[in-house]
C-alpha positions, 0 to 999 in steps of 0.5 A, a space after each residue: 659482174 658475173 654469171 654466178 648467181 647465190 640465193 641469199 635470205 637477207 635484203 640487208 647485206 653489208 658486205 660480200 667477201 671472196 677469199 681465195 684458197 689453193 683449191 678454191 674460193 670461199 664466199 663470205 655473206 655479212 648480214 646486219 641484225 638487230 641486237 636482241 635484248 638481255 634485260 632480266 636473263 640468266 646468263 653464262 659466258 664458257 671459254 674451253 682452252 688447254 691450260 685452263 680447261 674450263 672458265 665460267 662465269 655468268 651475271 648472277 650476283 652470288 655466283 663466283 666464277 669457275 676455272 678448271 685446271 686442265 694441265 692434268 689432263 694435257 699430261 696425261 694425254 702426252 704421257 698416253 702419245 709418248 707410251 703409244 710412239 714407243 709401241 708403234 716403234 716397236 712395232 715398226 721394227 719387228 715389221 709387224 702392224 699391230 700387237 695385243 698391247 
């Protein structure tokens, strides 16, 4: 019902969504695609996070899942941000914009 034309590559469109945002509209076009078979393929699943930095598992037998903690890295980042904030406060109180520290 509109004069707007959007070229698409697929012919099997399922639906089109128009999502209003504060300054624009987002148009999502949903297609149906046949699922690929995964017989005799090695597949790994990776989940990135904050408290658990990496969770990894595979479909292979004999390989244990891997879980890497992210809390030590998160603590280092928090400490860095705290130190930077203190130094930035000192710069602002002396009306400076930079220092060697």
